[in-house]
C-alpha angles and dihedrals in degrees: 000000000000097000098068097060090047090050092051092045091054092048099049101035096072088048092051090049091049092050097045096042097073092052092049091047095048094047096039138065097070144035090290090073099079100041091039095056092046090049093050091046093050097249092157095237116130117235123229109264093244093050092047089052094049092046097047100034104035115015107037094042088050091050093048090048092051091051093052095043093044092052090047097051093043090053094045090052090049093051093048094047091053096041095051098034086231120127088199097058120115137144090262098047093048094052097252095120090049092045092052089046090051091054091052091050089053090048092051094052091045124085092249118110115259098236125153093253092049089046091051093050093046090049090047091053094047096046090045089053091052093049094049090050095048096045095036099049094043090048092050092045101044104019090236141047094272110193098222092044092051090054095046096048091041091057091049092047091050091057092046095050092043090052093048090051092050092048091053091049092050090057090056113044093185092056089048092054091049100046106031096091092044090052090062089063109254139163096202091097095057115125127192091247090066095060101075095052092042091053092045089057100038103043095055090043090054090049091051088050091057090046087052092053099085098046091048093048088053091047089055089066090063141288092261093053091047092051091049087055091052098258123135108220092204093055092048090050090050093047094050092045091050089052092049090049094051095048091047095045094050091049098047092045088062108031107015123238110332113186134207099028094092090044103048105029097066092055091048088051092050093050091047103044105013137245099305106119099223091051091047091051093050089045091050092050094051097039094043089052093048096043098051092044090050094046091050093047090049095054089042089055093046098045112037091186090062097230098133121084119225087243087076092065093038091053090062087063101027100052098052089043091052092050092049091050092051092049092048092047094053094040088058093061 
C-alpha cells in the first residue's frame, strides 16, 4: 500500500524539476528574477520597462521556442529509433540536421529573402535530400534498412554535407558572418514573430507523430503481419519519414542544428514510461522540451553575454550517453 505513492513520487519528481528548472533559470540570475516571478504569478506589481521588454521580447519567446524545438527533436529521434530499430539513430547522426543546415546555407546565398517560411522550405528540402540518400543508398547496398549501415552512412553523409555547407560559406564572407553563430545551434536569435509559424508547424507534426504510433508499432512486428492487418509498410515508412522531416526542418530553421536531444531523450522516455510507443512518444515530447529549455537556461545563467550555445550543455550529457550506448550495443553481440 505504501510502495505505490513512493514509486509515483520518484517517477514524477525528476520531470517536475526538469520542467520548472528552465523557467527558474531564464528568470533568475539577475534583478529580473523577483519582479519577473511576481509579474508571472499575478502579484500586481508593475515591472520596470526594461525588465518587461527583456522578459516578453527575449526570455519568454526563447523559452517557448526551446520547449517547441526540444519536443520536436525528441519526437523525431524517437520515431527514427523505432523506425530503423537502431538505438543510436537521431536526426543529427543520420545527417538530417546537416542536410537542413545545407539547405539554409543555399537559401542565404541565394537572392530569395530569408524569411521563416522560406527557411523551413529550404531546411525541409535539405533534410529530405539527406534522408533519401541515407535510406536509398543503404537499401540499394544491403537490400534492407540495416541499422549499422544507416548509422555509418549517416555519419559519412553528415561530414559531406557539413563540408559542402562550409565550402559555400567560405565563398561568401557576408553569409559566413551572418550564419556562423546560428550553425552552432543557438536560441539567442529567436524573436517573438517566429513563434506562431513554429507552433503552426510543430503542433500538427506532433499530432501526426502520435497518429503514426499505432501503425509503426504494428510494423515493428514484421511486414507480413502488418500486411495481414491491412497496413501498407511503404505508406507507413513514408508517413513517419515525412513527420520526422517536418519536425527536423522546423527546428533547424529557427535554432540551427542542435545535437544530442534526438539521441538521448527517447532512451530517457523509455526508461521513464516503458517500451510502449505511444508512451515513449509522449515522454520524448515532454522530456525533449524540458531538457533543451534547461540546457539553454543553464548556458544563459553561466554566460551572461550569451555566447554559448545550448549544445555545450547537452554535449556534457549526450557524449557520455552516446559512448555508453555504443559500448552496450557491441557488448550485446
